[in-house]
Gaussian input, Z-matrix of N, CA and C with variables (Angstrom, degrees):
# hf/3-21g

backbone

0 1
 N
 C     1     B1
 C     2     B2     1     A1
 N     3     B3     2     A2     1     D1
 C     4     B4     3     A3     2     D2
 C     5     B5     4     A4     3     D3
 N     6     B6     5     A5     4     D4
 C     7     B7     6     A6     5     D5
 C     8     B8     7     A7     6     D6
 N     9     B9     8     A8     7     D7
 C    10    B10     9     A9     8     D8
 C    11    B11    10    A10     9     D9
 N    12    B12    11    A11    10    D10
 C    13    B13    12    A12    11    D11
 C    14    B14    13    A13    12    D12
 N    15    B15    14    A14    13    D13
 C    16    B16    15    A15    14    D14
 C    17    B17    16    A16    15    D15
 N    18    B18    17    A17    16    D16
 C    19    B19    18    A18    17    D17
 C    20    B20    19    A19    18    D18
 N    21    B21    20    A20    19    D19
 C    22    B22    21    A21    20    D20
 C    23    B23    22    A22    21    D21
 N    24    B24    23    A23    22    D22
 C    25    B25    24    A24    23    D23
 C    26    B26    25    A25    24    D24
 N    27    B27    26    A26    25    D25
 C    28    B28    27    A27    26    D26
 C    29    B29    28    A28    27    D27
 N    30    B30    29    A29    28    D28
 C    31    B31    30    A30    29    D29
 C    32    B32    31    A31    30    D30
 N    33    B33    32    A32    31    D31
 C    34    B34    33    A33    32    D32
 C    35    B35    34    A34    33    D33
 N    36    B36    35    A35    34    D34
 C    37    B37    36    A36    35    D35
 C    38    B38    37    A37    36    D36
 N    39    B39    38    A38    37    D37
 C    40    B40    39    A39    38    D38
 C    41    B41    40    A40    39    D39
 N    42    B42    41    A41    40    D40
 C    43    B43    42    A42    41    D41
 C    44    B44    43    A43    42    D42
 N    45    B45    44    A44    43    D43
 C    46    B46    45    A45    44    D44
 C    47    B47    46    A46    45    D45
 N    48    B48    47    A47    46    D46
 C    49    B49    48    A48    47    D47
 C    50    B50    49    A49    48    D48
 N    51    B51    50    A50    49    D49
 C    52    B52    51    A51    50    D50
 C    53    B53    52    A52    51    D51
 N    54    B54    53    A53    52    D52
 C    55    B55    54    A54    53    D53
 C    56    B56    55    A55    54    D54
 N    57    B57    56    A56    55    D55
 C    58    B58    57    A57    56    D56
 C    59    B59    58    A58    57    D57
 N    60    B60    59    A59    58    D58
 C    61    B61    60    A60    59    D59
 C    62    B62    61    A61    60    D60
 N    63    B63    62    A62    61    D61
 C    64    B64    63    A63    62    D62
 C    65    B65    64    A64    63    D63
 N    66    B66    65    A65    64    D64
 C    67    B67    66    A66    65    D65
 C    68    B68    67    A67    66    D66
 N    69    B69    68    A68    67    D67
 C    70    B70    69    A69    68    D68
 C    71    B71    70    A70    69    D69
 N    72    B72    71    A71    70    D70
 C    73    B73    72    A72    71    D71
 C    74    B74    73    A73    72    D72
 N    75    B75    74    A74    73    D73
 C    76    B76    75    A75    74    D74
 C    77    B77    76    A76    75    D75
 N    78    B78    77    A77    76    D76
 C    79    B79    78    A78    77    D77
 C    80    B80    79    A79    78    D78
 N    81    B81    80    A80    79    D79
 C    82    B82    81    A81    80    D80
 C    83    B83    82    A82    81    D81
 N    84    B84    83    A83    82    D82
 C    85    B85    84    A84    83    D83
 C    86    B86    85    A85    84    D84
 N    87    B87    86    A86    85    D85
 C    88    B88    87    A87    86    D86
 C    89    B89    88    A88    87    D87
 N    90    B90    89    A89    88    D88
 C    91    B91    90    A90    89    D89
 C    92    B92    91    A91    90    D90
 N    93    B93    92    A92    91    D91
 C    94    B94    93    A93    92    D92
 C    95    B95    94    A94    93    D93
 N    96    B96    95    A95    94    D94
 C    97    B97    96    A96    95    D95
 C    98    B98    97    A97    96    D96
 N    99    B99    98    A98    97    D97
 C   100   B100    99    A99    98    D98
 C   101   B101   100   A100    99    D99
 N   102   B102   101   A101   100   D100
 C   103   B103   102   A102   101   D101
 C   104   B104   103   A103   102   D102
 N   105   B105   104   A104   103   D103
 C   106   B106   105   A105   104   D104
 C   107   B107   106   A106   105   D105
 N   108   B108   107   A107   106   D106
 C   109   B109   108   A108   107   D107
 C   110   B110   109   A109   108   D108
 N   111   B111   110   A110   109   D109
 C   112   B112   111   A111   110   D110
 C   113   B113   112   A112   111   D111
 N   114   B114   113   A113   112   D112
 C   115   B115   114   A114   113   D113
 C   116   B116   115   A115   114   D114
 N   117   B117   116   A116   115   D115
 C   118   B118   117   A117   116   D116
 C   119   B119   118   A118   117   D117
 N   120   B120   119   A119   118   D118
 C   121   B121   120   A120   119   D119
 C   122   B122   121   A121   120   D120
 N   123   B123   122   A122   121   D121
 C   124   B124   123   A123   122   D122
 C   125   B125   124   A124   123   D123
 N   126   B126   125   A125   124   D124
 C   127   B127   126   A126   125   D125
 C   128   B128   127   A127   126   D126
 N   129   B129   128   A128   127   D127
 C   130   B130   129   A129   128   D128
 C   131   B131   130   A130   129   D129
 N   132   B132   131   A131   130   D130
 C   133   B133   132   A132   131   D131
 C   134   B134   133   A133   132   D132
 N   135   B135   134   A134   133   D133
 C   136   B136   135   A135   134   D134
 C   137   B137   136   A136   135   D135
 N   138   B138   137   A137   136   D136
 C   139   B139   138   A138   137   D137
 C   140   B140   139   A139   138   D138
 N   141   B141   140   A140   139   D139
 C   142   B142   141   A141   140   D140
 C   143   B143   142   A142   141   D141
 N   144   B144   143   A143   142   D142
 C   145   B145   144   A144   143   D143
 C   146   B146   145   A145   144   D144
 N   147   B147   146   A146   145   D145
 C   148   B148   147   A147   146   D146
 C   149   B149   148   A148   147   D147
 N   150   B150   149   A149   148   D148
 C   151   B151   150   A150   149   D149
 C   152   B152   151   A151   150   D150
 N   153   B153   152   A152   151   D151
 C   154   B154   153   A153   152   D152
 C   155   B155   154   A154   153   D153
 N   156   B156   155   A155   154   D154
 C   157   B157   156   A156   155   D155
 C   158   B158   157   A157   156   D156
 N   159   B159   158   A158   157   D157
 C   160   B160   159   A159   158   D158
 C   161   B161   160   A160   159   D159
 N   162   B162   161   A161   160   D160
 C   163   B163   162   A162   161   D161
 C   164   B164   163   A163   162   D162
 N   165   B165   164   A164   163   D163
 C   166   B166   165   A165   164   D164
 C   167   B167   166   A166   165   D165
 N   168   B168   167   A167   166   D166
 C   169   B169   168   A168   167   D167
 C   170   B170   169   A169   168   D168
 N   171   B171   170   A170   169   D169
 C   172   B172   171   A171   170   D170
 C   173   B173   172   A172   171   D171
 N   174   B174   173   A173   172   D172
 C   175   B175   174   A174   173   D173
 C   176   B176   175   A175   174   D174
 N   177   B177   176   A176   175   D175
 C   178   B178   177   A177   176   D176
 C   179   B179   178   A178   177   D177
 N   180   B180   179   A179   178   D178
 C   181   B181   180   A180   179   D179
 C   182   B182   181   A181   180   D180
 N   183   B183   182   A182   181   D181
 C   184   B184   183   A183   182   D182
 C   185   B185   184   A184   183   D183
 N   186   B186   185   A185   184   D184
 C   187   B187   186   A186   185   D185
 C   188   B188   187   A187   186   D186
 N   189   B189   188   A188   187   D187
 C   190   B190   189   A189   188   D188
 C   191   B191   190   A190   189   D189
 N   192   B192   191   A191   190   D190
 C   193   B193   192   A192   191   D191
 C   194   B194   193   A193   192   D192
 N   195   B195   194   A194   193   D193
 C   196   B196   195   A195   194   D194
 C   197   B197   196   A196   195   D195
 N   198   B198   197   A197   196   D196
 C   199   B199   198   A198   197   D197
 C   200   B200   199   A199   198   D198
 N   201   B201   200   A200   199   D199
 C   202   B202   201   A201   200   D200
 C   203   B203   202   A202   201   D201
 N   204   B204   203   A203   202   D202
 C   205   B205   204   A204   203   D203
 C   206   B206   205   A205   204   D204
 N   207   B207   206   A206   205   D205
 C   208   B208   207   A207   206   D206
 C   209   B209   208   A208   207   D207
 N   210   B210   209   A209   208   D208
 C   211   B211   210   A210   209   D209
 C   212   B212   211   A211   210   D210
 N   213   B213   212   A212   211   D211
 C   214   B214   213   A213   212   D212
 C   215   B215   214   A214   213   D213
 N   216   B216   215   A215   214   D214
 C   217   B217   216   A216   215   D215
 C   218   B218   217   A217   216   D216
 N   219   B219   218   A218   217   D217
 C   220   B220   219   A219   218   D218
 C   221   B221   220   A220   219   D219
 N   222   B222   221   A221   220   D220
 C   223   B223   222   A222   221   D221
 C   224   B224   223   A223   222   D222
 N   225   B225   224   A224   223   D223
 C   226   B226   225   A225   224   D224
 C   227   B227   226   A226   225   D225
 N   228   B228   227   A227   226   D226
 C   229   B229   228   A228   227   D227
 C   230   B230   229   A229   228   D228
 N   231   B231   230   A230   229   D229
 C   232   B232   231   A231   230   D230
 C   233   B233   232   A232   231   D231
 N   234   B234   233   A233   232   D232
 C   235   B235   234   A234   233   D233
 C   236   B236   235   A235   234   D234
 N   237   B237   236   A236   235   D235
 C   238   B238   237   A237   236   D236
 C   239   B239   238   A238   237   D237
 N   240   B240   239   A239   238   D238
 C   241   B241   240   A240   239   D239
 C   242   B242   241   A241   240   D240
 N   243   B243   242   A242   241   D241
 C   244   B244   243   A243   242   D242
 C   245   B245   244   A244   243   D243
 N   246   B246   245   A245   244   D244
 C   247   B247   246   A246   245   D245
 C   248   B248   247   A247   246   D246
 N   249   B249   248   A248   247   D247
 C   250   B250   249   A249   248   D248
 C   251   B251   250   A250   249   D249
 N   252   B252   251   A251   250   D250
 C   253   B253   252   A252   251   D251
 C   254   B254   253   A253   252   D252

   B1=1.4248
   B2=1.5378
   B3=1.3348
   B4=1.4087
   B5=1.5363
   B6=1.3551
   B7=1.4601
   B8=1.5273
   B9=1.3544
   B10=1.4333
   B11=1.5192
   B12=1.3269
   B13=1.4490
   B14=1.5582
   B15=1.3375
   B16=1.4443
   B17=1.5005
   B18=1.3331
   B19=1.4562
   B20=1.5777
   B21=1.3270
   B22=1.4108
   B23=1.5368
   B24=1.3014
   B25=1.4132
   B26=1.5185
   B27=1.3597
   B28=1.4535
   B29=1.5327
   B30=1.2820
   B31=1.4338
   B32=1.5702
   B33=1.2733
   B34=1.5320
   B35=1.4836
   B36=1.3381
   B37=1.4488
   B38=1.4919
   B39=1.3154
   B40=1.5149
   B41=1.5869
   B42=1.3958
   B43=1.4091
   B44=1.4768
   B45=1.3183
   B46=1.5725
   B47=1.4849
   B48=1.3310
   B49=1.4463
   B50=1.5395
   B51=1.3407
   B52=1.4729
   B53=1.5479
   B54=1.3185
   B55=1.4731
   B56=1.5179
   B57=1.3329
   B58=1.4716
   B59=1.4779
   B60=1.3759
   B61=1.4299
   B62=1.4990
   B63=1.2851
   B64=1.5014
   B65=1.5815
   B66=1.3143
   B67=1.4928
   B68=1.5497
   B69=1.2628
   B70=1.5207
   B71=1.5089
   B72=1.3002
   B73=1.4368
   B74=1.4955
   B75=1.2776
   B76=1.4759
   B77=1.5095
   B78=1.3433
   B79=1.4617
   B80=1.4793
   B81=1.2931
   B82=1.4563
   B83=1.5074
   B84=1.2579
   B85=1.4858
   B86=1.5176
   B87=1.3240
   B88=1.4123
   B89=1.5285
   B90=1.2740
   B91=1.4665
   B92=1.4933
   B93=1.2951
   B94=1.4583
   B95=1.5588
   B96=1.3173
   B97=1.4263
   B98=1.5225
   B99=1.2816
   B100=1.4796
   B101=1.5565
   B102=1.3544
   B103=1.4462
   B104=1.5395
   B105=1.3223
   B106=1.4726
   B107=1.5299
   B108=1.3437
   B109=1.5023
   B110=1.4849
   B111=1.2990
   B112=1.4421
   B113=1.5550
   B114=1.3388
   B115=1.5047
   B116=1.5085
   B117=1.3254
   B118=1.4545
   B119=1.5100
   B120=1.3328
   B121=1.4844
   B122=1.5527
   B123=1.3419
   B124=1.4847
   B125=1.5367
   B126=1.3070
   B127=1.4802
   B128=1.5323
   B129=1.3024
   B130=1.4456
   B131=1.5636
   B132=1.3010
   B133=1.4727
   B134=1.5084
   B135=1.3317
   B136=1.5293
   B137=1.5590
   B138=1.3135
   B139=1.4668
   B140=1.5215
   B141=1.3676
   B142=1.5154
   B143=1.5385
   B144=1.3112
   B145=1.4702
   B146=1.5480
   B147=1.2940
   B148=1.4843
   B149=1.5023
   B150=1.3451
   B151=1.4649
   B152=1.4832
   B153=1.3644
   B154=1.4392
   B155=1.5658
   B156=1.3187
   B157=1.4514
   B158=1.5068
   B159=1.3297
   B160=1.4339
   B161=1.5483
   B162=1.2770
   B163=1.5138
   B164=1.4945
   B165=1.3465
   B166=1.4484
   B167=1.4954
   B168=1.3445
   B169=1.4781
   B170=1.5023
   B171=1.3061
   B172=1.4838
   B173=1.5890
   B174=1.3094
   B175=1.4812
   B176=1.5294
   B177=1.2769
   B178=1.4572
   B179=1.5503
   B180=1.2529
   B181=1.4763
   B182=1.4955
   B183=1.3710
   B184=1.4821
   B185=1.5004
   B186=1.3069
   B187=1.4491
   B188=1.5080
   B189=1.2682
   B190=1.5077
   B191=1.5223
   B192=1.2754
   B193=1.4494
   B194=1.4859
   B195=1.2463
   B196=1.4752
   B197=1.5123
   B198=1.2618
   B199=1.4876
   B200=1.5216
   B201=1.3249
   B202=1.5053
   B203=1.5410
   B204=1.3389
   B205=1.4463
   B206=1.5142
   B207=1.3486
   B208=1.4788
   B209=1.5161
   B210=1.2834
   B211=1.4994
   B212=1.5477
   B213=1.3130
   B214=1.4638
   B215=1.5609
   B216=1.3057
   B217=1.4592
   B218=1.5461
   B219=1.3331
   B220=1.4755
   B221=1.5515
   B222=1.2871
   B223=1.4906
   B224=1.5274
   B225=1.3044
   B226=1.4864
   B227=1.5064
   B228=1.3420
   B229=1.4753
   B230=1.5158
   B231=1.3092
   B232=1.4526
   B233=1.4789
   B234=1.3218
   B235=1.4606
   B236=1.5109
   B237=1.2970
   B238=1.4666
   B239=1.4715
   B240=1.3515
   B241=1.5217
   B242=1.5153
   B243=1.2942
   B244=1.4742
   B245=1.5654
   B246=1.3162
   B247=1.4595
   B248=1.5178
   B249=1.2981
   B250=1.4851
   B251=1.5090
   B252=1.3298
   B253=1.4420
   B254=1.5104
   A1=106.80
   A2=115.12
   A3=120.17
   A4=111.69
   A5=115.17
   A6=117.13
   A7=115.24
   A8=120.52
   A9=120.23
   A10=115.62
   A11=114.60
   A12=118.98
   A13=113.43
   A14=117.25
   A15=118.93
   A16=114.17
   A17=117.77
   A18=118.22
   A19=110.59
   A20=120.61
   A21=120.29
   A22=111.05
   A23=119.78
   A24=122.74
   A25=116.29
   A26=117.08
   A27=122.82
   A28=110.32
   A29=117.25
   A30=119.96
   A31=107.34
   A32=115.24
   A33=119.77
   A34=108.77
   A35=114.83
   A36=122.13
   A37=106.95
   A38=118.01
   A39=120.83
   A40=111.23
   A41=117.51
   A42=116.73
   A43=112.40
   A44=117.32
   A45=121.32
   A46=108.00
   A47=119.76
   A48=120.55
   A49=110.90
   A50=117.18
   A51=116.67
   A52=109.67
   A53=119.49
   A54=120.31
   A55=113.40
   A56=115.18
   A57=120.71
   A58=113.93
   A59=117.10
   A60=120.17
   A61=112.39
   A62=117.38
   A63=121.56
   A64=109.67
   A65=113.33
   A66=115.43
   A67=110.95
   A68=117.21
   A69=121.03
   A70=113.85
   A71=120.09
   A72=116.60
   A73=114.47
   A74=115.30
   A75=120.85
   A76=112.62
   A77=117.44
   A78=119.55
   A79=112.76
   A80=120.11
   A81=121.69
   A82=110.03
   A83=119.17
   A84=122.24
   A85=109.93
   A86=118.33
   A87=119.91
   A88=113.41
   A89=117.73
   A90=122.25
   A91=112.71
   A92=119.05
   A93=120.61
   A94=109.14
   A95=113.62
   A96=117.55
   A97=113.11
   A98=116.81
   A99=122.64
   A100=104.29
   A101=115.43
   A102=119.52
   A103=114.92
   A104=117.41
   A105=119.70
   A106=110.49
   A107=118.02
   A108=119.67
   A109=110.98
   A110=119.12
   A111=122.53
   A112=111.50
   A113=113.16
   A114=117.85
   A115=110.32
   A116=117.29
   A117=121.30
   A118=109.81
   A119=118.93
   A120=122.09
   A121=110.87
   A122=115.77
   A123=118.10
   A124=110.43
   A125=118.99
   A126=121.14
   A127=111.22
   A128=117.51
   A129=120.65
   A130=114.53
   A131=115.47
   A132=119.14
   A133=115.75
   A134=113.82
   A135=118.62
   A136=110.05
   A137=116.66
   A138=121.44
   A139=112.24
   A140=112.69
   A141=117.03
   A142=113.20
   A143=121.21
   A144=118.85
   A145=111.91
   A146=118.40
   A147=120.43
   A148=110.05
   A149=115.27
   A150=116.81
   A151=112.89
   A152=117.84
   A153=119.35
   A154=112.19
   A155=116.02
   A156=118.35
   A157=114.28
   A158=115.02
   A159=117.20
   A160=111.76
   A161=120.01
   A162=124.45
   A163=107.02
   A164=117.71
   A165=122.54
   A166=111.66
   A167=116.88
   A168=118.98
   A169=115.09
   A170=114.15
   A171=117.99
   A172=109.92
   A173=116.57
   A174=120.81
   A175=110.13
   A176=119.08
   A177=123.45
   A178=110.77
   A179=117.19
   A180=122.19
   A181=113.95
   A182=115.34
   A183=120.41
   A184=110.57
   A185=116.75
   A186=121.11
   A187=112.98
   A188=115.29
   A189=120.02
   A190=104.98
   A191=122.56
   A192=125.68
   A193=113.64
   A194=122.16
   A195=124.95
   A196=105.80
   A197=114.68
   A198=126.23
   A199=114.23
   A200=110.24
   A201=115.37
   A202=106.00
   A203=113.30
   A204=118.51
   A205=110.19
   A206=114.02
   A207=121.78
   A208=106.45
   A209=113.31
   A210=117.39
   A211=114.19
   A212=117.42
   A213=118.65
   A214=105.87
   A215=113.88
   A216=120.47
   A217=108.81
   A218=111.92
   A219=119.08
   A220=110.38
   A221=116.55
   A222=120.37
   A223=112.09
   A224=116.42
   A225=118.27
   A226=111.72
   A227=115.16
   A228=123.07
   A229=111.66
   A230=117.51
   A231=117.31
   A232=110.07
   A233=115.84
   A234=121.29
   A235=106.89
   A236=116.41
   A237=123.21
   A238=109.68
   A239=117.00
   A240=118.08
   A241=104.03
   A242=118.20
   A243=123.09
   A244=108.87
   A245=112.95
   A246=115.64
   A247=112.13
   A248=113.85
   A249=121.32
   A250=108.39
   A251=114.83
   A252=119.45
   A253=111.30
   D1=154.98
   D2=179.02
   D3=-74.87
   D4=129.22
   D5=174.14
   D6=90.51
   D7=4.38
   D8=-178.37
   D9=-65.99
   D10=-29.60
   D11=-177.91
   D12=-88.26
   D13=6.94
   D14=-179.59
   D15=-112.77
   D16=28.54
   D17=-174.50
   D18=-77.32
   D19=-14.61
   D20=178.99
   D21=-107.49
   D22=23.10
   D23=-178.16
   D24=-84.93
   D25=-5.00
   D26=177.49
   D27=-82.21
   D28=127.13
   D29=178.62
   D30=-93.24
   D31=128.60
   D32=-176.11
   D33=-103.89
   D34=134.25
   D35=176.95
   D36=-85.15
   D37=121.81
   D38=-177.85
   D39=-60.76
   D40=-36.08
   D41=-179.90
   D42=-65.56
   D43=-37.98
   D44=177.61
   D45=-67.71
   D46=-37.91
   D47=179.57
   D48=-66.05
   D49=-41.29
   D50=179.41
   D51=-71.10
   D52=-36.22
   D53=172.19
   D54=-58.38
   D55=-42.01
   D56=178.42
   D57=-64.77
   D58=-38.80
   D59=176.81
   D60=-71.05
   D61=-38.51
   D62=176.25
   D63=-62.70
   D64=-41.66
   D65=-175.68
   D66=-72.86
   D67=-30.01
   D68=-178.57
   D69=-79.47
   D70=12.73
   D71=176.73
   D72=149.27
   D73=-15.18
   D74=-175.81
   D75=-77.77
   D76=-21.72
   D77=-179.64
   D78=-63.75
   D79=-39.19
   D80=179.22
   D81=-70.76
   D82=-26.30
   D83=179.42
   D84=-71.08
   D85=-34.00
   D86=-174.12
   D87=-104.29
   D88=1.26
   D89=-179.18
   D90=-83.86
   D91=138.77
   D92=170.94
   D93=-152.25
   D94=152.62
   D95=-177.93
   D96=-73.78
   D97=116.87
   D98=177.63
   D99=-114.38
   D100=179.88
   D101=-179.58
   D102=-53.02
   D103=-53.50
   D104=-177.70
   D105=-64.37
   D106=-36.46
   D107=179.16
   D108=-66.68
   D109=-39.88
   D110=179.13
   D111=-65.20
   D112=-41.44
   D113=178.50
   D114=-61.92
   D115=-45.62
   D116=-177.02
   D117=-66.72
   D118=-41.18
   D119=178.39
   D120=-63.99
   D121=-44.37
   D122=177.83
   D123=-64.15
   D124=-39.73
   D125=179.85
   D126=-66.10
   D127=-47.44
   D128=-176.03
   D129=-77.30
   D130=-27.75
   D131=-171.55
   D132=-104.78
   D133=-21.60
   D134=-175.45
   D135=-121.82
   D136=-60.31
   D137=-168.95
   D138=-65.75
   D139=-49.62
   D140=-178.58
   D141=-63.86
   D142=-44.89
   D143=179.59
   D144=-68.61
   D145=-36.91
   D146=177.41
   D147=-65.27
   D148=-42.85
   D149=179.72
   D150=-65.67
   D151=-40.74
   D152=176.69
   D153=-64.86
   D154=-34.29
   D155=175.34
   D156=-62.48
   D157=-42.95
   D158=-179.14
   D159=-73.24
   D160=-29.76
   D161=173.93
   D162=-64.61
   D163=-47.22
   D164=179.56
   D165=-64.28
   D166=-40.80
   D167=175.29
   D168=-64.10
   D169=-33.69
   D170=-179.56
   D171=-70.36
   D172=-33.68
   D173=-174.01
   D174=-98.35
   D175=-0.53
   D176=-179.53
   D177=-67.89
   D178=132.24
   D179=177.46
   D180=62.60
   D181=31.68
   D182=179.72
   D183=-89.72
   D184=-32.88
   D185=177.76
   D186=-120.45
   D187=150.23
   D188=178.13
   D189=-119.80
   D190=96.99
   D191=179.63
   D192=-100.57
   D193=15.03
   D194=-179.73
   D195=-76.08
   D196=140.07
   D197=177.21
   D198=53.55
   D199=42.27
   D200=177.15
   D201=-75.92
   D202=131.72
   D203=-178.38
   D204=-105.31
   D205=165.04
   D206=178.52
   D207=-66.41
   D208=134.75
   D209=175.61
   D210=89.28
   D211=-8.24
   D212=179.85
   D213=-85.25
   D214=153.90
   D215=-177.30
   D216=-89.75
   D217=147.32
   D218=179.44
   D219=-64.55
   D220=-33.31
   D221=-179.18
   D222=-65.08
   D223=-20.13
   D224=-179.17
   D225=-70.62
   D226=-20.61
   D227=-171.16
   D228=-100.81
   D229=-7.51
   D230=177.64
   D231=-77.52
   D232=129.33
   D233=-176.74
   D234=-74.74
   D235=126.47
   D236=177.42
   D237=-87.99
   D238=132.04
   D239=176.83
   D240=-85.01
   D241=141.77
   D242=176.10
   D243=-65.12
   D244=138.35
   D245=178.23
   D246=-78.47
   D247=134.78
   D248=179.87
   D249=-83.92
   D250=133.99
   D251=178.63
   D252=-110.47

């Protein structure tokens, strides 16, 4: 067959091979939680979602935009909080 004797003609870069081995399962072997890793995990997995939840909770039910008609003012649809006396 054509090309049977050329199976070793590819030159492999050792750095790319090491990167491929690290990527295919070695990263979990060498990973450990350090100070910066813990801070990033807390920020992305706890603080940011909880903060977004409270922002959404604060702004929930603030505006009523259902059945907005042409020519009506936006201020007419802002829910007014009753004044406490």
